[in-house]
TORPA-4810 file (N, C-alpha, C, O; in nm, 3 decimals):
<nodes>
NODE_1_-4.612_-8.497_-8.690_-4.619_-8.554_-8.562_-4.519_-8.459_-8.485_-4.556_-8.399_-8.385_M
NODE_2_-4.382_-8.448_-8.538_-4.269_-8.379_-8.482_-4.312_-8.244_-8.466_-4.270_-8.198_-8.360_E
NODE_3_-4.383_-8.161_-8.533_-4.417_-8.041_-8.507_-4.520_-8.033_-8.401_-4.515_-7.941_-8.319_L
NODE_4_-4.616_-8.127_-8.397_-4.699_-8.119_-8.284_-4.615_-8.146_-8.135_-4.628_-8.076_-8.034_Y
NODE_5_-4.538_-8.249_-8.148_-4.450_-8.264_-8.015_-4.384_-8.114_-7.972_-4.401_-8.055_-7.865_R
NODE_6_-4.313_-8.077_-8.072_-4.242_-7.946_-8.054_-4.343_-7.841_-7.989_-4.304_-7.780_-7.889_L
NODE_7_-4.468_-7.816_-8.039_-4.571_-7.724_-7.997_-4.606_-7.760_-7.871_-4.629_-7.672_-7.788_R
NODE_8_-4.615_-7.896_-7.837_-4.656_-7.908_-7.667_-4.536_-7.878_-7.595_-4.547_-7.828_-7.483_K
NODE_9_-4.417_-7.902_-7.645_-4.285_-7.870_-7.568_-4.284_-7.698_-7.521_-4.251_-7.649_-7.413_K
NODE_10_-4.325_-7.639_-7.630_-4.332_-7.493_-7.628_-4.429_-7.436_-7.528_-4.406_-7.340_-7.455_I
NODE_11_-4.550_-7.512_-7.535_-4.655_-7.493_-7.440_-4.600_-7.503_-7.298_-4.638_-7.425_-7.211_E
NODE_12_-4.520_-7.590_-7.277_-4.485_-7.628_-7.152_-4.391_-7.520_-7.082_-4.356_-7.538_-6.965_S
NODE_13_-4.354_-7.418_-7.146_-4.282_-7.316_-7.098_-4.374_-7.205_-7.062_-4.323_-7.110_-7.004_F
NODE_14_-4.501_-7.201_-7.086_-4.585_-7.078_-7.083_-4.621_-7.048_-6.937_-4.608_-6.932_-6.898_E
NODE_15_-4.666_-7.145_-6.851_-4.702_-7.108_-6.725_-4.576_-7.089_-6.637_-4.582_-7.001_-6.552_E
NODE_16_-4.463_-7.162_-6.646_-4.340_-7.120_-6.573_-4.291_-6.974_-6.578_-4.263_-6.899_-6.485_P
NODE_17_-4.289_-6.948_-6.730_-4.256_-6.806_-6.754_-4.345_-6.703_-6.698_-4.291_-6.604_-6.649_I
NODE_18_-4.458_-6.712_-6.697_-4.570_-6.627_-6.646_-4.542_-6.615_-6.492_-4.523_-6.506_-6.437_I
NODE_19_-4.540_-6.749_-6.421_-4.513_-6.762_-6.274_-4.384_-6.671_-6.227_-4.387_-6.608_-6.121_K
NODE_20_-4.288_-6.671_-6.301_-4.178_-6.604_-6.286_-4.174_-6.468_-6.298_-4.111_-6.391_-6.225_L
NODE_21_-4.252_-6.439_-6.406_-4.258_-6.277_-6.434_-4.353_-6.217_-6.327_-4.344_-6.100_-6.291_L
NODE_22_-4.443_-6.302_-6.279_-4.519_-6.246_-6.169_-4.439_-6.228_-6.036_-4.449_-6.125_-5.969_Y
NODE_23_-4.363_-6.330_-6.004_-4.282_-6.305_-5.897_-4.172_-6.200_-5.914_-4.128_-6.140_-5.816_K
NODE_24_-4.126_-6.176_-6.042_-4.032_-6.079_-6.051_-4.088_-5.925_-6.046_-4.024_-5.826_-6.011_R
NODE_25_-4.215_-5.930_-6.085_-4.293_-5.788_-6.083_-4.321_-5.755_-5.932_-4.352_-5.640_-5.901_S
NODE_26_-4.311_-5.839_-5.852_-4.328_-5.793_-5.697_-4.213_-5.711_-5.652_-4.223_-5.630_-5.560_L
NODE_27_-4.104_-5.732_-5.716_-3.974_-5.646_-5.641_-3.965_-5.534_-5.756_-4.014_-5.531_-5.869_Y
NODE_28_-3.885_-5.442_-5.688_-3.836_-5.317_-5.769_-3.721_-5.372_-5.858_-3.670_-5.484_-5.850_K
NODE_29_-3.687_-5.262_-5.954_-3.596_-5.294_-6.056_-3.446_-5.330_-6.027_-3.385_-5.416_-6.091_Q
NODE_30_-3.389_-5.251_-5.916_-3.259_-5.307_-5.855_-3.160_-5.294_-5.991_-3.075_-5.381_-6.007_N
NODE_31_-3.168_-5.212_-6.063_-3.075_-5.236_-6.186_-2.951_-5.159_-6.152_-2.852_-5.185_-6.219_L
NODE_32_-2.941_-5.078_-6.069_-2.797_-4.979_-6.048_-2.704_-5.071_-5.967_-2.582_-5.057_-5.975_S
NODE_33_-2.756_-5.159_-5.895_-2.666_-5.258_-5.794_-2.564_-5.340_-5.875_-2.457_-5.365_-5.820_N
NODE_34_-2.586_-5.384_-5.996_-2.513_-5.495_-6.062_-2.495_-5.442_-6.204_-2.570_-5.359_-6.255_F
NODE_35_-2.386_-5.496_-6.265_-2.352_-5.468_-6.394_-2.409_-5.562_-6.470_-2.381_-5.681_-6.457_D
NODE_36_-2.503_-5.516_-6.565_-2.601_-5.618_-6.653_-2.501_-5.654_-6.761_-2.525_-5.764_-6.809_S
NODE_37_-2.410_-5.601_-6.807_-2.329_-5.661_-6.909_-2.254_-5.788_-6.865_-2.241_-5.888_-6.935_N
NODE_38_-2.206_-5.770_-6.736_-2.134_-5.886_-6.672_-2.238_-5.994_-6.659_-2.209_-6.107_-6.700_Y
NODE_39_-2.337_-5.975_-6.615_-2.445_-6.082_-6.579_-2.479_-6.151_-6.726_-2.477_-6.273_-6.738_L
NODE_40_-2.511_-6.064_-6.838_-2.548_-6.104_-6.968_-2.427_-6.194_-7.015_-2.449_-6.302_-7.069_S
NODE_41_-2.312_-6.155_-6.995_-2.200_-6.243_-7.068_-2.188_-6.370_-6.995_-2.171_-6.474_-7.059_L
NODE_42_-2.195_-6.370_-6.858_-2.177_-6.494_-6.772_-2.292_-6.582_-6.802_-2.267_-6.702_-6.806_R
NODE_43_-2.420_-6.542_-6.826_-2.534_-6.617_-6.858_-2.515_-6.688_-6.967_-2.529_-6.810_-6.969_L
NODE_44_-2.476_-6.605_-7.085_-2.466_-6.646_-7.229_-2.363_-6.744_-7.232_-2.384_-6.851_-7.288_L
NODE_45_-2.250_-6.721_-7.176_-2.129_-6.830_-7.173_-2.194_-6.941_-7.112_-2.231_-7.039_-7.178_K
NODE_46_-2.208_-6.933_-7.008_-2.246_-7.068_-6.923_-2.355_-7.152_-6.981_-2.357_-7.275_-6.965_R
NODE_47_-2.452_-7.079_-7.056_-2.595_-7.149_-7.083_-2.565_-7.154_-7.229_-2.650_-7.217_-7.292_D
NODE_48_-2.478_-7.112_-7.293_-2.494_-7.076_-7.457_-2.617_-7.040_-7.515_-2.668_-7.093_-7.614_S
NODE_49_-2.666_-6.945_-7.447_-2.794_-6.886_-7.493_-2.747_-6.758_-7.582_-2.647_-6.692_-7.557_L
NODE_50_-2.832_-6.735_-7.686_-2.779_-6.642_-7.776_-2.900_-6.556_-7.839_-2.890_-6.493_-7.944_D
NODE_51_-3.003_-6.562_-7.768_-3.139_-6.490_-7.826_-3.167_-6.364_-7.743_-3.174_-6.249_-7.787_N
NODE_52_-3.180_-6.402_-7.629_-3.234_-6.271_-7.550_-3.112_-6.247_-7.455_-3.063_-6.320_-7.369_I
NODE_53_-3.077_-6.114_-7.501_-2.951_-6.082_-7.416_-3.012_-5.988_-7.295_-3.126_-5.942_-7.297_E
NODE_54_-2.923_-5.968_-7.194_-2.944_-5.899_-7.066_-3.008_-5.761_-7.102_-3.121_-5.741_-7.057_F
NODE_55_-2.956_-5.671_-7.172_-3.011_-5.524_-7.211_-3.153_-5.555_-7.277_-3.249_-5.481_-7.251_K
NODE_56_-3.165_-5.656_-7.355_-3.313_-5.660_-7.410_-3.390_-5.700_-7.320_-3.504_-5.653_-7.322_E
NODE_57_-3.357_-5.794_-7.219_-3.456_-5.842_-7.116_-3.472_-5.729_-7.042_-3.589_-5.720_-7.005_Y
NODE_58_-3.393_-5.624_-6.999_-3.419_-5.523_-6.897_-3.541_-5.438_-6.986_-3.647_-5.402_-6.935_I
NODE_59_-3.505_-5.414_-7.130_-3.579_-5.307_-7.188_-3.734_-5.391_-7.213_-3.841_-5.332_-7.206_D
NODE_60_-3.722_-5.516_-7.240_-3.850_-5.593_-7.266_-3.938_-5.603_-7.151_-4.059_-5.582_-7.157_L
NODE_61_-3.863_-5.640_-7.028_-3.954_-5.689_-6.909_-3.933_-5.597_-6.791_-4.029_-5.533_-6.748_L
NODE_62_-3.817_-5.587_-6.740_-3.798_-5.541_-6.611_-3.852_-5.386_-6.611_-3.931_-5.353_-6.522_I
NODE_63_-3.810_-5.289_-6.712_-3.843_-5.159_-6.703_-3.994_-5.158_-6.715_-4.048_-5.089_-6.629_T
NODE_64_-4.079_-5.224_-6.807_-4.226_-5.198_-6.792_-4.280_-5.257_-6.671_-4.368_-5.202_-6.605_P
NODE_65_-4.225_-5.372_-6.641_-4.299_-5.456_-6.536_-4.276_-5.442_-6.383_-4.353_-5.486_-6.297_L
NODE_66_-4.160_-5.373_-6.361_-4.131_-5.338_-6.222_-4.114_-5.206_-6.189_-4.079_-5.123_-6.272_C
NODE_67_-4.136_-5.179_-6.075_-4.136_-5.041_-6.030_-3.993_-4.981_-6.031_-3.911_-5.062_-5.988_E
NODE_68_-3.943_-4.868_-6.067_-3.820_-4.822_-6.045_-3.767_-4.803_-5.912_-3.845_-4.752_-5.831_S
NODE_69_-3.638_-4.835_-5.866_-3.613_-4.799_-5.731_-3.520_-4.916_-5.681_-3.501_-5.011_-5.757_G
NODE_70_-3.474_-4.913_-5.584_-3.387_-5.020_-5.504_-3.453_-5.073_-5.382_-3.510_-4.999_-5.302_E
NODE_71_-3.444_-5.218_-5.365_-3.488_-5.259_-5.235_-3.385_-5.359_-5.193_-3.278_-5.369_-5.253_D
NODE_72_-3.417_-5.429_-5.093_-3.312_-5.502_-5.034_-3.314_-5.658_-5.069_-3.266_-5.744_-4.995_S
NODE_73_-3.375_-5.682_-5.194_-3.373_-5.827_-5.232_-3.279_-5.834_-5.352_-3.323_-5.900_-5.446_F
NODE_74_-3.172_-5.786_-5.365_-3.097_-5.806_-5.474_-3.061_-5.969_-5.511_-3.068_-6.009_-5.628_L
NODE_75_-3.029_-6.041_-5.421_-2.997_-6.171_-5.467_-3.122_-6.228_-5.512_-3.110_-6.305_-5.608_K
NODE_76_-3.235_-6.211_-5.471_-3.354_-6.281_-5.504_-3.399_-6.240_-5.665_-3.447_-6.319_-5.746_T
NODE_77_-3.373_-6.098_-5.688_-3.409_-6.033_-5.828_-3.303_-6.127_-5.913_-3.334_-6.206_-6.003_T
NODE_78_-3.178_-6.100_-5.866_-3.078_-6.154_-5.984_-3.120_-6.308_-6.025_-3.127_-6.347_-6.141_K
NODE_79_-3.149_-6.393_-5.902_-3.191_-6.514_-5.933_-3.304_-6.528_-6.035_-3.301_-6.603_-6.133_R
NODE_80_-3.396_-6.451_-6.002_-3.529_-6.442_-6.085_-3.483_-6.402_-6.215_-3.515_-6.478_-6.306_L
NODE_81_-3.410_-6.291_-6.249_-3.363_-6.262_-6.371_-3.304_-6.366_-6.451_-3.348_-6.391_-6.563_N
NODE_82_-3.189_-6.440_-6.391_-3.128_-6.549_-6.458_-3.257_-6.651_-6.503_-3.288_-6.675_-6.620_K
NODE_83_-3.321_-6.701_-6.391_-3.421_-6.802_-6.431_-3.497_-6.772_-6.545_-3.507_-6.863_-6.628_K
NODE_84_-3.561_-6.646_-6.570_-3.661_-6.599_-6.665_-3.589_-6.582_-6.783_-3.647_-6.619_-6.886_I
NODE_85_-3.452_-6.525_-6.796_-3.371_-6.524_-6.931_-3.357_-6.657_-6.971_-3.369_-6.673_-7.093_I
NODE_86_-3.334_-6.765_-6.901_-3.305_-6.892_-6.916_-3.424_-6.967_-6.994_-3.414_-7.028_-7.100_R
NODE_87_-3.535_-6.946_-6.916_-3.665_-7.011_-6.978_-3.703_-6.941_-7.106_-3.744_-7.009_-7.200_L
NODE_88_-3.695_-6.829_-7.114_-3.747_-6.755_-7.244_-3.630_-6.807_-7.357_-3.660_-6.851_-7.468_I
NODE_89_-3.507_-6.794_-7.311_-3.409_-6.843_-7.415_-3.419_-6.974_-7.474_-3.393_-6.999_-7.592_N
NODE_90_-3.472_-7.086_-7.358_-3.505_-7.218_-7.420_-3.617_-7.223_-7.509_-3.621_-7.293_-7.610_K
NODE_91_-3.711_-7.145_-7.466_-3.839_-7.141_-7.547_-3.820_-7.073_-7.673_-3.890_-7.117_-7.764_R
NODE_92_-3.743_-6.979_-7.700_-3.705_-6.913_-7.823_-3.627_-7.023_-7.903_-3.661_-7.037_-8.020_V
NODE_93_-3.538_-7.092_-7.859_-3.442_-7.173_-7.904_-3.515_-7.314_-7.967_-3.459_-7.390_-8.046_N
NODE_94_-3.633_-7.328_-7.920_-3.716_-7.438_-7.990_-3.744_-7.383_-8.122_-3.755_-7.464_-8.214_L
NODE_95_-3.757_-7.267_-8.144_-3.787_-7.213_-8.287_-3.689_-7.275_-8.396_-3.728_-7.291_-8.512_G
NODE_96_-3.553_-7.311_-8.354_-3.461_-7.389_-8.454_-3.503_-7.527_-8.473_-3.480_-7.576_-8.584_K
NODE_97_-3.555_-7.590_-8.393_-3.610_-7.725_-8.421_-3.743_-7.708_-8.514_-3.756_-7.772_-8.619_K
NODE_98_-3.836_-7.620_-8.468_-3.964_-7.607_-8.558_-3.910_-7.548_-8.690_-3.977_-7.584_-8.788_V
NODE_99_-3.807_-7.466_-8.718_-3.769_-7.428_-8.824_-3.731_-7.546_-8.927_-3.773_-7.560_-9.042_G
NODE_100_-3.638_-7.630_-8.852_-3.595_-7.744_-8.920_-3.722_-7.842_-8.984_-3.720_-7.903_-9.091_K
NODE_101_-3.808_-7.837_-8.906_-3.932_-7.933_-8.937_-3.997_-7.854_-9.047_-4.029_-7.918_-9.147_V
NODE_102_-4.024_-7.721_-9.044_-4.084_-7.649_-9.151_-4.021_-7.656_-9.279_-4.081_-7.667_-9.386_K
NODE_103_-3.879_-7.650_-9.263_-3.796_-7.640_-9.394_-3.798_-7.781_-9.460_-3.773_-7.781_-9.580_L
NODE_104_-3.822_-7.895_-9.403_-3.821_-8.038_-9.424_-3.962_-8.031_-9.529_-3.962_-8.063_-9.648_K
NODE_105_-4.066_-7.985_-9.459_-4.205_-7.984_-9.532_-4.218_-7.910_-9.648_-4.299_-7.950_-9.731_R
NODE_106_-4.145_-7.799_-9.672_-4.143_-7.701_-9.768_-4.001_-7.670_-9.828_-3.985_-7.554_-9.866_D
NODE_107_-3.913_-7.743_-9.840_-3.785_-7.713_-9.876_-3.792_-7.622_-10.004_-3.745_-7.509_-9.995_Y
NODE_108_-3.845_-7.663_-10.117_-3.842_-7.594_-10.235_-3.913_-7.426_-10.216_-3.862_-7.327_-10.267_Q
NODE_109_-4.001_-7.426_-10.158_-4.041_-7.292_-10.145_-3.947_-7.209_-10.066_-3.917_-7.097_-10.108_T
NODE_110_-3.902_-7.250_-9.968_-3.819_-7.161_-9.879_-3.676_-7.139_-9.948_-3.611_-7.039_-9.919_F
NODE_111_-3.626_-7.241_-10.045_-3.519_-7.230_-10.105_-3.531_-7.116_-10.228_-3.435_-7.050_-10.266_N
NODE_112_-3.642_-7.108_-10.272_-3.671_-6.984_-10.384_-3.682_-6.881_-10.317_-3.632_-6.780_-10.367_E
NODE_113_-3.741_-6.868_-10.197_-3.767_-6.734_-10.107_-3.619_-6.689_-10.075_-3.595_-6.569_-10.082_L
NODE_114_-3.521_-6.777_-10.041_-3.405_-6.742_-10.004_-3.316_-6.702_-10.118_-3.240_-6.607_-10.102_K
NODE_115_-3.320_-6.761_-10.224_-3.249_-6.721_-10.351_-3.312_-6.554_-10.400_-3.233_-6.475_-10.453_L
NODE_116_-3.423_-6.525_-10.382_-3.498_-6.427_-10.420_-3.479_-6.315_-10.284_-3.548_-6.213_-10.286_S
NODE_117_-3.411_-6.333_-10.200_-3.405_-6.272_-10.070_-3.534_-6.209_-10.033_-3.544_-6.087_-10.028_N
NODE_118_-3.637_-6.291_-10.007_-3.752_-6.246_-9.969_-3.794_-6.309_-9.833_-3.883_-6.393_-9.820_E
NODE_119_-3.717_-6.256_-9.731_-3.741_-6.298_-9.601_-3.860_-6.266_-9.536_-3.903_-6.337_-9.445_L
NODE_120_-3.934_-6.139_-9.587_-4.070_-6.117_-9.526_-4.178_-6.217_-9.555_-4.272_-6.240_-9.478_E
NODE_121_-4.155_-6.284_-9.693_-4.256_-6.387_-9.745_-4.227_-6.497_-9.667_-4.324_-6.569_-9.641_K
NODE_122_-4.099_-6.535_-9.613_-4.064_-6.650_-9.542_-4.148_-6.649_-9.417_-4.219_-6.746_-9.390_M
NODE_123_-4.142_-6.548_-9.341_-4.198_-6.512_-9.224_-4.352_-6.517_-9.237_-4.422_-6.561_-9.146_E
NODE_124_-4.402_-6.471_-9.355_-4.555_-6.505_-9.384_-4.587_-6.655_-9.366_-4.675_-6.703_-9.294_E
NODE_125_-4.491_-6.726_-9.451_-4.511_-6.866_-9.446_-4.507_-6.936_-9.321_-4.593_-7.022_-9.302_I
NODE_126_-4.419_-6.912_-9.229_-4.393_-6.973_-9.110_-4.485_-6.932_-9.020_-4.497_-7.000_-8.918_I
NODE_127_-4.572_-6.809_-9.038_-4.654_-6.769_-8.926_-4.786_-6.847_-8.934_-4.845_-6.864_-9.041_T
NODE_128_-4.822_-6.888_-8.832_-4.972_-6.955_-8.795_-5.050_-6.864_-8.714_-5.046_-6.879_-8.591_N
NODE_129_-5.124_-6.767_-8.768_-5.191_-6.692_-8.675_-5.301_-6.741_-8.588_-5.334_-6.681_-8.485_S
NODE_130_-5.359_-6.854_-8.630_-5.441_-6.920_-8.542_-5.388_-6.973_-8.405_-5.446_-6.967_-8.297_D
NODE_131_-5.240_-7.036_-8.438_-5.162_-7.076_-8.320_-5.129_-6.989_-8.241_-5.142_-7.009_-8.120_L
NODE_132_-5.081_-6.876_-8.287_-5.025_-6.743_-8.205_-5.161_-6.693_-8.126_-5.161_-6.668_-8.006_E
NODE_133_-5.241_-6.686_-8.185_-5.392_-6.649_-8.112_-5.402_-6.734_-7.995_-5.399_-6.685_-7.883_N
NODE_134_-5.412_-6.848_-8.013_-5.419_-6.960_-7.923_-5.340_-6.937_-7.816_-5.388_-6.921_-7.704_K
NODE_135_-5.199_-6.934_-7.841_-5.089_-6.907_-7.721_-5.132_-6.773_-7.668_-5.134_-6.776_-7.545_I
NODE_136_-5.163_-6.672_-7.712_-5.198_-6.554_-7.640_-5.316_-6.568_-7.549_-5.322_-6.506_-7.442_L
NODE_137_-5.409_-6.649_-7.590_-5.533_-6.670_-7.506_-5.497_-6.749_-7.387_-5.541_-6.724_-7.275_E
NODE_138_-5.413_-6.849_-7.417_-5.377_-6.925_-7.302_-5.303_-6.857_-7.214_-5.335_-6.863_-7.095_R
NODE_139_-5.200_-6.787_-7.250_-5.104_-6.689_-7.165_-5.213_-6.597_-7.115_-5.202_-6.582_-6.994_V
NODE_140_-5.302_-6.539_-7.160_-5.398_-6.438_-7.107_-5.485_-6.497_-6.987_-5.516_-6.427_-6.890_S
NODE_141_-5.521_-6.629_-6.999_-5.586_-6.675_-6.901_-5.498_-6.723_-6.767_-5.539_-6.733_-6.652_S
NODE_142_-5.380_-6.746_-6.813_-5.275_-6.792_-6.695_-5.236_-6.662_-6.618_-5.218_-6.653_-6.497_M
NODE_143_-5.225_-6.560_-6.714_-5.158_-6.445_-6.619_-5.279_-6.357_-6.558_-5.257_-6.258_-6.488_Y
NODE_144_-5.404_-6.400_-6.590_-5.516_-6.334_-6.530_-5.524_-6.405_-6.369_-5.574_-6.347_-6.273_S
NODE_145_-5.476_-6.510_-6.365_-5.472_-6.589_-6.240_-5.372_-6.509_-6.132_-5.402_-6.494_-6.014_L
NODE_146_-5.256_-6.463_-6.189_-5.154_-6.387_-6.110_-5.148_-6.252_-6.103_-5.111_-6.194_-6.001_Y
NODE_147_-5.189_-6.186_-6.223_-5.221_-6.013_-6.215_-5.359_-6.006_-6.222_-5.410_-5.964_-6.326_F
NODE_148_-5.431_-6.042_-6.125_-5.574_-6.023_-6.113_-5.612_-5.868_-6.134_-5.679_-5.825_-6.228_Q
NODE_149_-5.560_-5.798_-6.036_-5.605_-5.656_-6.026_-5.533_-5.557_-6.095_-5.563_-5.439_-6.080_D
NODE_150_-5.427_-5.596_-6.180_-5.351_-5.512_-6.265_-5.357_-5.531_-6.400_-5.276_-5.605_-6.457_D
NODE_151_-5.462_-5.461_-6.467_-5.476_-5.444_-6.599_-5.364_-5.410_-6.707_-5.354_-5.447_-6.824_A
NODE_152_-5.278_-5.324_-6.627_-5.163_-5.260_-6.696_-5.036_-5.381_-6.713_-4.967_-5.406_-6.812_K
NODE_153_-5.034_-5.437_-6.589_-4.943_-5.545_-6.623_-4.960_-5.663_-6.701_-4.873_-5.730_-6.758_K
NODE_154_-5.104_-5.683_-6.697_-5.159_-5.785_-6.777_-5.132_-5.769_-6.936_-5.103_-5.859_-7.015_R
NODE_155_-5.147_-5.645_-6.959_-5.119_-5.591_-7.092_-4.973_-5.592_-7.133_-4.935_-5.613_-7.248_E
NODE_156_-4.904_-5.570_-7.042_-4.742_-5.563_-7.052_-4.700_-5.724_-7.078_-4.628_-5.752_-7.173_I
NODE_157_-4.752_-5.829_-6.985_-4.741_-5.956_-7.000_-4.766_-6.002_-7.153_-4.689_-6.081_-7.208_I
NODE_158_-4.885_-5.944_-7.220_-4.919_-5.996_-7.336_-4.818_-5.934_-7.447_-4.770_-5.996_-7.542_K
NODE_159_-4.800_-5.826_-7.420_-4.690_-5.771_-7.504_-4.549_-5.835_-7.513_-4.479_-5.840_-7.614_Q
NODE_160_-4.518_-5.887_-7.383_-4.412_-5.956_-7.371_-4.391_-6.070_-7.464_-4.295_-6.093_-7.537_I
NODE_161_-4.522_-6.150_-7.445_-4.537_-6.282_-7.514_-4.536_-6.254_-7.663_-4.477_-6.335_-7.735_Y
NODE_162_-4.591_-6.156_-7.712_-4.594_-6.108_-7.854_-4.466_-6.104_-7.893_-4.434_-6.160_-7.998_E
NODE_163_-4.374_-6.039_-7.818_-4.220_-6.041_-7.853_-4.156_-6.172_-7.857_-4.073_-6.204_-7.943_K
NODE_164_-4.197_-6.250_-7.759_-4.119_-6.385_-7.755_-4.143_-6.451_-7.867_-4.050_-6.504_-7.928_I
NODE_165_-4.289_-6.458_-7.918_-4.329_-6.500_-8.034_-4.262_-6.442_-8.172_-4.227_-6.512_-8.267_I
NODE_166_-4.253_-6.322_-8.165_-4.177_-6.276_-8.273_-4.025_-6.299_-8.292_-3.971_-6.295_-8.402_K
NODE_167_-3.960_-6.322_-8.174_-3.790_-6.348_-8.155_-3.824_-6.497_-8.198_-3.754_-6.540_-8.290_K
NODE_168_-3.916_-6.581_-8.150_-3.915_-6.717_-8.200_-3.918_-6.739_-8.357_-3.851_-6.826_-8.414_T
NODE_169_-4.005_-6.648_-8.421_-3.999_-6.668_-8.567_-3.872_-6.612_-8.621_-3.819_-6.661_-8.721_K
NODE_170_-3.820_-6.504_-8.554_-3.673_-6.467_-8.606_-3.563_-6.586_-8.607_-3.472_-6.592_-8.689_E
NODE_171_-3.582_-6.670_-8.516_-3.496_-6.768_-8.473_-3.520_-6.877_-8.575_-3.423_-6.944_-8.609_V
NODE_172_-3.648_-6.902_-8.633_-3.693_-7.014_-8.709_-3.638_-6.957_-8.844_-3.577_-7.035_-8.917_Q
NODE_173_-3.655_-6.844_-8.878_-3.608_-6.798_-9.021_-3.435_-6.799_-9.036_-3.374_-6.823_-9.141_I
NODE_174_-3.384_-6.771_-8.923_-3.249_-6.773_-8.916_-3.180_-6.921_-8.945_-3.088_-6.943_-9.023_E
NODE_175_-3.248_-7.014_-8.864_-3.247_-7.160_-8.865_-3.239_-7.214_-9.027_-3.147_-7.276_-9.080_E
NODE_176_-3.377_-7.166_-9.090_-3.394_-7.220_-9.222_-3.276_-7.162_-9.306_-3.202_-7.240_-9.366_I
NODE_177_-3.255_-7.023_-9.312_-3.155_-6.976_-9.395_-3.011_-7.031_-9.367_-2.926_-7.025_-9.456_V
NODE_178_-2.983_-7.080_-9.253_-2.864_-7.126_-9.235_-2.866_-7.279_-9.287_-2.771_-7.319_-9.354_R
NODE_179_-2.957_-7.352_-9.262_-2.976_-7.473_-9.326_-2.968_-7.484_-9.459_-2.905_-7.580_-9.502_K
NODE_180_-3.028_-7.391_-9.555_-3.031_-7.373_-9.682_-2.895_-7.326_-9.738_-2.863_-7.344_-9.856_L
NODE_181_-2.807_-7.257_-9.636_-2.687_-7.245_-9.678_-2.587_-7.350_-9.681_-2.483_-7.328_-9.743_N
NODE_182_-2.604_-7.466_-9.619_-2.517_-7.564_-9.601_-2.530_-7.665_-9.711_-2.457_-7.765_-9.713_T
</nodes>
């Protein structure tokens, strides 16, 4: 029941993330006008987010999604960058809670895998391919609404979401290993 509730909560992030990515894609990169390290540290300190850093965000989202160049919307793009980083981090951080639930369900197996240092097998156990495919299908239908004429950007959004799912699994494994160490 708890895992179902967490999945529903994770689903609630999909449409807001897609909407913000669409809005952000309408602007140019604007990367040379501000110090990304400063913004990253400020965001991470204030929100205690630790999974998606700003450099990773730029490499993952902004560079492939937005045209290069400068425009006059620096405040808007900064605000959108912050909102997207926060949303993605909140979504990824739910992986900690999911990891705890999965550990409770199969403590013995995870403990044996940790002792034998088989983290790849741990990832296999926590992976639910059917659920991941459903998420990608839902995201696909959502971004079709926003990125109607741009197949390239739709493919980028799908790749972004695949990376978000991968990052969420990494957080789950880290949480499981951390719990097993305590």
